[in-house]
LUMFIVEX-910030 format. One record per atom (N, C-alpha, C, O): residue number from 1; residue in three letters; atom name; x, y, z. Coordinates in nm, 2 decimals. Layout:
<nodes>
+-----+-----+----+--------+--------+--------+
:   i :  aa : at :   east :  north :     up :
+-----+-----+----+--------+--------+--------+
: NUM : ALA : CA :      X :      Y :      Z :
...
+-----+-----+----+--------+--------+--------+
</nodes>
This chain:
<nodes>
+-----+-----+----+--------+--------+--------+
:   i :  aa : at :   east :  north :     up :
+-----+-----+----+--------+--------+--------+
:   1 : MET :  N :  -1.42 :  10.88 :   8.23 :
:   1 : MET : CA :  -1.32 :  10.93 :   8.14 :
:   1 : MET :  C :  -1.26 :  11.05 :   8.20 :
:   1 : MET :  O :  -1.32 :  11.14 :   8.25 :
:   2 : LYS :  N :  -1.12 :  11.05 :   8.19 :
:   2 : LYS : CA :  -1.05 :  11.16 :   8.25 :
:   2 : LYS :  C :  -1.00 :  11.25 :   8.14 :
:   2 : LYS :  O :  -1.02 :  11.37 :   8.14 :
:   3 : TYR :  N :  -0.92 :  11.20 :   8.05 :
:   3 : TYR : CA :  -0.86 :  11.28 :   7.94 :
:   3 : TYR :  C :  -0.89 :  11.21 :   7.81 :
:   3 : TYR :  O :  -0.90 :  11.09 :   7.80 :
:   4 : LEU :  N :  -0.90 :  11.29 :   7.71 :
:   4 : LEU : CA :  -0.92 :  11.24 :   7.57 :
:   4 : LEU :  C :  -0.82 :  11.31 :   7.48 :
:   4 : LEU :  O :  -0.81 :  11.43 :   7.47 :
:   5 : TRP :  N :  -0.74 :  11.23 :   7.40 :
:   5 : TRP : CA :  -0.65 :  11.28 :   7.31 :
:   5 : TRP :  C :  -0.66 :  11.20 :   7.18 :
:   5 : TRP :  O :  -0.66 :  11.07 :   7.19 :
:   6 : THR :  N :  -0.66 :  11.26 :   7.07 :
:   6 : THR : CA :  -0.67 :  11.19 :   6.94 :
:   6 : THR :  C :  -0.54 :  11.21 :   6.86 :
:   6 : THR :  O :  -0.50 :  11.32 :   6.85 :
:   7 : PRO :  N :  -0.48 :  11.10 :   6.81 :
:   7 : PRO : CA :  -0.36 :  11.12 :   6.73 :
:   7 : PRO :  C :  -0.39 :  11.21 :   6.61 :
:   7 : PRO :  O :  -0.50 :  11.20 :   6.55 :
:   8 : PRO :  N :  -0.30 :  11.29 :   6.57 :
:   8 : PRO : CA :  -0.32 :  11.38 :   6.46 :
:   8 : PRO :  C :  -0.38 :  11.32 :   6.33 :
:   8 : PRO :  O :  -0.46 :  11.37 :   6.27 :
:   9 : ALA :  N :  -0.33 :  11.20 :   6.30 :
:   9 : ALA : CA :  -0.37 :  11.13 :   6.18 :
:   9 : ALA :  C :  -0.51 :  11.09 :   6.18 :
:   9 : ALA :  O :  -0.57 :  11.06 :   6.08 :
:  10 : LEU :  N :  -0.57 :  11.08 :   6.30 :
:  10 : LEU : CA :  -0.71 :  11.03 :   6.32 :
:  10 : LEU :  C :  -0.81 :  11.14 :   6.35 :
:  10 : LEU :  O :  -0.93 :  11.11 :   6.37 :
:  11 : ARG :  N :  -0.76 :  11.26 :   6.36 :
:  11 : ARG : CA :  -0.85 :  11.38 :   6.39 :
:  11 : ARG :  C :  -0.94 :  11.41 :   6.28 :
:  11 : ARG :  O :  -0.91 :  11.39 :   6.16 :
:  12 : GLY :  N :  -1.06 :  11.47 :   6.31 :
:  12 : GLY : CA :  -1.15 :  11.51 :   6.21 :
:  12 : GLY :  C :  -1.24 :  11.40 :   6.16 :
:  12 : GLY :  O :  -1.31 :  11.42 :   6.06 :
:  13 : LYS :  N :  -1.24 :  11.28 :   6.22 :
:  13 : LYS : CA :  -1.32 :  11.17 :   6.17 :
:  13 : LYS :  C :  -1.43 :  11.14 :   6.26 :
:  13 : LYS :  O :  -1.51 :  11.04 :   6.24 :
:  14 : GLY :  N :  -1.45 :  11.22 :   6.37 :
:  14 : GLY : CA :  -1.56 :  11.19 :   6.46 :
:  14 : GLY :  C :  -1.54 :  11.10 :   6.57 :
:  14 : GLY :  O :  -1.63 :  11.06 :   6.65 :
:  15 : TYR :  N :  -1.41 :  11.05 :   6.59 :
:  15 : TYR : CA :  -1.38 :  10.95 :   6.69 :
:  15 : TYR :  C :  -1.40 :  11.01 :   6.83 :
:  15 : TYR :  O :  -1.46 :  10.95 :   6.92 :
:  16 : ALA :  N :  -1.35 :  11.13 :   6.85 :
:  16 : ALA : CA :  -1.36 :  11.19 :   6.98 :
:  16 : ALA :  C :  -1.50 :  11.22 :   7.02 :
:  16 : ALA :  O :  -1.54 :  11.19 :   7.13 :
:  17 : LYS :  N :  -1.58 :  11.27 :   6.93 :
:  17 : LYS : CA :  -1.72 :  11.29 :   6.95 :
:  17 : LYS :  C :  -1.79 :  11.16 :   6.99 :
:  17 : LYS :  O :  -1.87 :  11.16 :   7.08 :
:  18 : SER :  N :  -1.76 :  11.05 :   6.92 :
:  18 : SER : CA :  -1.82 :  10.92 :   6.95 :
:  18 : SER :  C :  -1.78 :  10.87 :   7.09 :
:  18 : SER :  O :  -1.87 :  10.82 :   7.17 :
:  19 : VAL :  N :  -1.66 :  10.89 :   7.13 :
:  19 : VAL : CA :  -1.61 :  10.85 :   7.26 :
:  19 : VAL :  C :  -1.68 :  10.93 :   7.37 :
:  19 : VAL :  O :  -1.73 :  10.87 :   7.47 :
:  20 : VAL :  N :  -1.68 :  11.06 :   7.36 :
:  20 : VAL : CA :  -1.74 :  11.15 :   7.46 :
:  20 : VAL :  C :  -1.89 :  11.12 :   7.47 :
:  20 : VAL :  O :  -1.95 :  11.10 :   7.58 :
:  21 : ALA :  N :  -1.96 :  11.11 :   7.35 :
:  21 : ALA : CA :  -2.11 :  11.08 :   7.35 :
:  21 : ALA :  C :  -2.14 :  10.95 :   7.41 :
:  21 : ALA :  O :  -2.23 :  10.93 :   7.49 :
:  22 : GLY :  N :  -2.06 :  10.85 :   7.38 :
:  22 : GLY : CA :  -2.08 :  10.71 :   7.43 :
:  22 : GLY :  C :  -2.06 :  10.71 :   7.58 :
:  22 : GLY :  O :  -2.13 :  10.64 :   7.66 :
:  23 : SER :  N :  -1.96 :  10.78 :   7.63 :
:  23 : SER : CA :  -1.93 :  10.79 :   7.78 :
:  23 : SER :  C :  -2.05 :  10.85 :   7.85 :
:  23 : SER :  O :  -2.09 :  10.81 :   7.96 :
:  24 : LEU :  N :  -2.10 :  10.96 :   7.79 :
:  24 : LEU : CA :  -2.22 :  11.03 :   7.85 :
:  24 : LEU :  C :  -2.34 :  10.94 :   7.85 :
:  24 : LEU :  O :  -2.42 :  10.94 :   7.94 :
:  25 : LEU :  N :  -2.36 :  10.86 :   7.74 :
:  25 : LEU : CA :  -2.48 :  10.77 :   7.74 :
:  25 : LEU :  C :  -2.46 :  10.66 :   7.85 :
:  25 : LEU :  O :  -2.56 :  10.63 :   7.91 :
:  26 : ASP :  N :  -2.34 :  10.62 :   7.87 :
:  26 : ASP : CA :  -2.31 :  10.52 :   7.97 :
:  26 : ASP :  C :  -2.34 :  10.58 :   8.11 :
:  26 : ASP :  O :  -2.40 :  10.51 :   8.19 :
:  27 : ALA :  N :  -2.29 :  10.70 :   8.13 :
:  27 : ALA : CA :  -2.32 :  10.77 :   8.26 :
:  27 : ALA :  C :  -2.47 :  10.79 :   8.28 :
:  27 : ALA :  O :  -2.52 :  10.77 :   8.39 :
:  28 : ARG :  N :  -2.54 :  10.82 :   8.17 :
:  28 : ARG : CA :  -2.69 :  10.84 :   8.19 :
:  28 : ARG :  C :  -2.75 :  10.71 :   8.23 :
:  28 : ARG :  O :  -2.85 :  10.71 :   8.30 :
:  29 : SER :  N :  -2.71 :  10.60 :   8.17 :
:  29 : SER : CA :  -2.76 :  10.47 :   8.21 :
:  29 : SER :  C :  -2.74 :  10.43 :   8.35 :
:  29 : SER :  O :  -2.81 :  10.35 :   8.41 :
:  30 : LEU :  N :  -2.64 :  10.50 :   8.42 :
:  30 : LEU : CA :  -2.62 :  10.48 :   8.56 :
:  30 : LEU :  C :  -2.68 :  10.59 :   8.64 :
:  30 : LEU :  O :  -2.65 :  10.61 :   8.76 :
:  31 : LEU :  N :  -2.78 :  10.66 :   8.58 :
:  31 : LEU : CA :  -2.86 :  10.76 :   8.64 :
:  31 : LEU :  C :  -2.78 :  10.89 :   8.68 :
:  31 : LEU :  O :  -2.83 :  10.97 :   8.77 :
:  32 : VAL :  N :  -2.67 :  10.92 :   8.61 :
:  32 : VAL : CA :  -2.60 :  11.04 :   8.63 :
:  32 : VAL :  C :  -2.69 :  11.15 :   8.57 :
:  32 : VAL :  O :  -2.74 :  11.14 :   8.46 :
:  33 : LYS :  N :  -2.70 :  11.26 :   8.64 :
:  33 : LYS : CA :  -2.79 :  11.37 :   8.60 :
:  33 : LYS :  C :  -2.71 :  11.49 :   8.54 :
:  33 : LYS :  O :  -2.77 :  11.57 :   8.48 :
:  34 : ARG :  N :  -2.58 :  11.50 :   8.57 :
:  34 : ARG : CA :  -2.51 :  11.62 :   8.53 :
:  34 : ARG :  C :  -2.37 :  11.59 :   8.49 :
:  34 : ARG :  O :  -2.31 :  11.50 :   8.55 :
:  35 : ALA :  N :  -2.32 :  11.65 :   8.38 :
:  35 : ALA : CA :  -2.19 :  11.63 :   8.34 :
:  35 : ALA :  C :  -2.12 :  11.77 :   8.31 :
:  35 : ALA :  O :  -2.19 :  11.86 :   8.26 :
:  36 : ILE :  N :  -2.00 :  11.78 :   8.34 :
:  36 : ILE : CA :  -1.92 :  11.90 :   8.32 :
:  36 : ILE :  C :  -1.80 :  11.86 :   8.24 :
:  36 : ILE :  O :  -1.72 :  11.77 :   8.28 :
:  37 : LEU :  N :  -1.78 :  11.93 :   8.13 :
:  37 : LEU : CA :  -1.66 :  11.90 :   8.05 :
:  37 : LEU :  C :  -1.57 :  12.02 :   8.05 :
:  37 : LEU :  O :  -1.62 :  12.14 :   8.05 :
:  38 : PHE :  N :  -1.44 :  12.00 :   8.06 :
:  38 : PHE : CA :  -1.34 :  12.11 :   8.07 :
:  38 : PHE :  C :  -1.25 :  12.10 :   7.95 :
:  38 : PHE :  O :  -1.22 :  11.99 :   7.90 :
:  39 : THR :  N :  -1.21 :  12.22 :   7.90 :
:  39 : THR : CA :  -1.11 :  12.23 :   7.80 :
:  39 : THR :  C :  -1.05 :  12.36 :   7.80 :
:  39 : THR :  O :  -1.11 :  12.46 :   7.87 :
:  40 : GLY :  N :  -0.93 :  12.38 :   7.74 :
:  40 : GLY : CA :  -0.87 :  12.51 :   7.74 :
:  40 : GLY :  C :  -0.94 :  12.61 :   7.66 :
:  40 : GLY :  O :  -1.01 :  12.57 :   7.57 :
:  41 : ASP :  N :  -0.92 :  12.74 :   7.69 :
:  41 : ASP : CA :  -0.98 :  12.84 :   7.61 :
:  41 : ASP :  C :  -0.95 :  12.84 :   7.46 :
:  41 : ASP :  O :  -1.03 :  12.88 :   7.38 :
:  42 : ASN :  N :  -0.83 :  12.79 :   7.43 :
:  42 : ASN : CA :  -0.78 :  12.79 :   7.29 :
:  42 : ASN :  C :  -0.80 :  12.66 :   7.22 :
:  42 : ASN :  O :  -0.76 :  12.64 :   7.11 :
:  43 : ASN :  N :  -0.86 :  12.56 :   7.29 :
:  43 : ASN : CA :  -0.88 :  12.43 :   7.23 :
:  43 : ASN :  C :  -1.01 :  12.43 :   7.15 :
:  43 : ASN :  O :  -1.11 :  12.37 :   7.19 :
:  44 : GLN :  N :  -1.00 :  12.48 :   7.03 :
:  44 : GLN : CA :  -1.12 :  12.50 :   6.94 :
:  44 : GLN :  C :  -1.18 :  12.36 :   6.90 :
:  44 : GLN :  O :  -1.30 :  12.34 :   6.89 :
:  45 : ALA :  N :  -1.09 :  12.26 :   6.88 :
:  45 : ALA : CA :  -1.14 :  12.13 :   6.84 :
:  45 : ALA :  C :  -1.22 :  12.07 :   6.94 :
:  45 : ALA :  O :  -1.33 :  12.01 :   6.91 :
:  46 : ALA :  N :  -1.18 :  12.07 :   7.07 :
:  46 : ALA : CA :  -1.26 :  12.01 :   7.18 :
:  46 : ALA :  C :  -1.39 :  12.09 :   7.20 :
:  46 : ALA :  O :  -1.49 :  12.02 :   7.22 :
:  47 : GLN :  N :  -1.38 :  12.22 :   7.19 :
:  47 : GLN : CA :  -1.50 :  12.30 :   7.20 :
:  47 : GLN :  C :  -1.60 :  12.26 :   7.10 :
:  47 : GLN :  O :  -1.72 :  12.26 :   7.12 :
:  48 : ALA :  N :  -1.56 :  12.24 :   6.98 :
:  48 : ALA : CA :  -1.65 :  12.20 :   6.87 :
:  48 : ALA :  C :  -1.71 :  12.06 :   6.89 :
:  48 : ALA :  O :  -1.83 :  12.04 :   6.87 :
:  49 : VAL :  N :  -1.63 :  11.97 :   6.94 :
:  49 : VAL : CA :  -1.68 :  11.84 :   6.98 :
:  49 : VAL :  C :  -1.79 :  11.85 :   7.08 :
:  49 : VAL :  O :  -1.90 :  11.79 :   7.07 :
:  50 : TYR :  N :  -1.76 :  11.93 :   7.19 :
:  50 : TYR : CA :  -1.86 :  11.94 :   7.30 :
:  50 : TYR :  C :  -1.99 :  12.01 :   7.25 :
:  50 : TYR :  O :  -2.10 :  11.97 :   7.29 :
:  51 : ARG :  N :  -1.97 :  12.12 :   7.17 :
:  51 : ARG : CA :  -2.09 :  12.18 :   7.11 :
:  51 : ARG :  C :  -2.17 :  12.09 :   7.03 :
:  51 : ARG :  O :  -2.29 :  12.09 :   7.02 :
:  52 : GLY :  N :  -2.10 :  12.00 :   6.95 :
:  52 : GLY : CA :  -2.17 :  11.91 :   6.86 :
:  52 : GLY :  C :  -2.25 :  11.80 :   6.93 :
:  52 : GLY :  O :  -2.34 :  11.74 :   6.87 :
:  53 : ILE :  N :  -2.23 :  11.78 :   7.06 :
:  53 : ILE : CA :  -2.31 :  11.69 :   7.13 :
:  53 : ILE :  C :  -2.41 :  11.76 :   7.23 :
:  53 : ILE :  O :  -2.47 :  11.70 :   7.32 :
:  54 : GLY :  N :  -2.42 :  11.89 :   7.21 :
:  54 : GLY : CA :  -2.52 :  11.96 :   7.29 :
:  54 : GLY :  C :  -2.47 :  12.05 :   7.41 :
:  54 : GLY :  O :  -2.55 :  12.11 :   7.47 :
:  55 : PHE :  N :  -2.34 :  12.05 :   7.44 :
:  55 : PHE : CA :  -2.29 :  12.13 :   7.55 :
:  55 : PHE :  C :  -2.28 :  12.27 :   7.50 :
:  55 : PHE :  O :  -2.25 :  12.30 :   7.39 :
:  56 : LEU :  N :  -2.29 :  12.36 :   7.60 :
:  56 : LEU : CA :  -2.27 :  12.51 :   7.57 :
:  56 : LEU :  C :  -2.17 :  12.56 :   7.67 :
:  56 : LEU :  O :  -2.16 :  12.51 :   7.79 :
:  57 : PRO :  N :  -2.09 :  12.66 :   7.63 :
:  57 : PRO : CA :  -1.99 :  12.72 :   7.73 :
:  57 : PRO :  C :  -2.07 :  12.79 :   7.83 :
:  57 : PRO :  O :  -2.17 :  12.85 :   7.81 :
:  58 : THR :  N :  -2.02 :  12.79 :   7.95 :
:  58 : THR : CA :  -2.08 :  12.86 :   8.07 :
:  58 : THR :  C :  -2.03 :  13.00 :   8.08 :
:  58 : THR :  O :  -2.09 :  13.09 :   8.14 :
:  59 : GLY :  N :  -1.91 :  13.02 :   8.03 :
:  59 : GLY : CA :  -1.84 :  13.15 :   8.05 :
:  59 : GLY :  C :  -1.78 :  13.17 :   8.19 :
:  59 : GLY :  O :  -1.73 :  13.27 :   8.22 :
:  60 : GLU :  N :  -1.79 :  13.06 :   8.26 :
:  60 : GLU : CA :  -1.73 :  13.06 :   8.40 :
:  60 : GLU :  C :  -1.60 :  12.99 :   8.40 :
:  60 : GLU :  O :  -1.57 :  12.90 :   8.32 :
:  61 : LYS :  N :  -1.52 :  13.03 :   8.50 :
:  61 : LYS : CA :  -1.39 :  12.96 :   8.52 :
:  61 : LYS :  C :  -1.40 :  12.87 :   8.64 :
:  61 : LYS :  O :  -1.46 :  12.91 :   8.74 :
:  62 : TYR :  N :  -1.35 :  12.75 :   8.63 :
:  62 : TYR : CA :  -1.36 :  12.66 :   8.74 :
:  62 : TYR :  C :  -1.21 :  12.62 :   8.78 :
:  62 : TYR :  O :  -1.12 :  12.62 :   8.70 :
:  63 : GLY :  N :  -1.20 :  12.59 :   8.91 :
:  63 : GLY : CA :  -1.08 :  12.54 :   8.96 :
:  63 : GLY :  C :  -1.10 :  12.40 :   9.02 :
:  63 : GLY :  O :  -1.22 :  12.37 :   9.06 :
:  64 : LEU :  N :  -1.00 :  12.32 :   9.02 :
:  64 : LEU : CA :  -1.02 :  12.18 :   9.07 :
:  64 : LEU :  C :  -0.92 :  12.16 :   9.17 :
:  64 : LEU :  O :  -0.80 :  12.17 :   9.15 :
:  65 : VAL :  N :  -0.96 :  12.12 :   9.29 :
:  65 : VAL : CA :  -0.87 :  12.08 :   9.40 :
:  65 : VAL :  C :  -0.89 :  11.94 :   9.43 :
:  65 : VAL :  O :  -1.00 :  11.89 :   9.46 :
:  66 : LEU :  N :  -0.78 :  11.86 :   9.43 :
:  66 : LEU : CA :  -0.78 :  11.72 :   9.47 :
:  66 : LEU :  C :  -0.71 :  11.70 :   9.60 :
:  66 : LEU :  O :  -0.60 :  11.74 :   9.62 :
:  67 : PHE :  N :  -0.78 :  11.64 :   9.69 :
:  67 : PHE : CA :  -0.72 :  11.62 :   9.82 :
:  67 : PHE :  C :  -0.68 :  11.47 :   9.83 :
:  67 : PHE :  O :  -0.74 :  11.38 :   9.77 :
:  68 : ASP :  N :  -0.57 :  11.45 :   9.91 :
:  68 : ASP : CA :  -0.52 :  11.32 :   9.93 :
:  68 : ASP :  C :  -0.63 :  11.24 :  10.01 :
:  68 : ASP :  O :  -0.71 :  11.31 :  10.09 :
:  69 : GLU :  N :  -0.64 :  11.11 :  10.00 :
:  69 : GLU : CA :  -0.73 :  11.03 :  10.07 :
:  69 : GLU :  C :  -0.70 :  11.04 :  10.22 :
:  69 : GLU :  O :  -0.58 :  11.03 :  10.26 :
:  70 : ILE :  N :  -0.80 :  11.06 :  10.30 :
:  70 : ILE : CA :  -0.78 :  11.07 :  10.45 :
:  70 : ILE :  C :  -0.75 :  10.93 :  10.50 :
:  70 : ILE :  O :  -0.83 :  10.84 :  10.48 :
:  71 : GLN :  N :  -0.65 :  10.91 :  10.58 :
:  71 : GLN : CA :  -0.62 :  10.78 :  10.64 :
:  71 : GLN :  C :  -0.68 :  10.78 :  10.78 :
:  71 : GLN :  O :  -0.65 :  10.87 :  10.86 :
:  72 : ALA :  N :  -0.76 :  10.68 :  10.81 :
:  72 : ALA : CA :  -0.83 :  10.68 :  10.94 :
:  72 : ALA :  C :  -0.74 :  10.60 :  11.04 :
:  72 : ALA :  O :  -0.78 :  10.59 :  11.16 :
+-----+-----+----+--------+--------+--------+
</nodes>
C-alpha cells in the first residue's frame, strides 16, 4: 500500500484503520517483520489511525530517496 485517502463523507467510520490493519496482517503473513508508516506532522486523523493499531511516533524525521532503475 502506498497512499491512503478516505473521501470526507466516509471518514470517521473505521475504514482507513481496517485497510491499514488488513494490509499489515497480509504483510505479516508474508513474514514481514517491520513496518514504517509516514504521515504529516499536522495529519491528526492519520496519526490517530496509526496509534489505534499500535504504532507509536518515533519523533524522528525521515527522508525518502527514490533512484531510477539501473539499466544493465
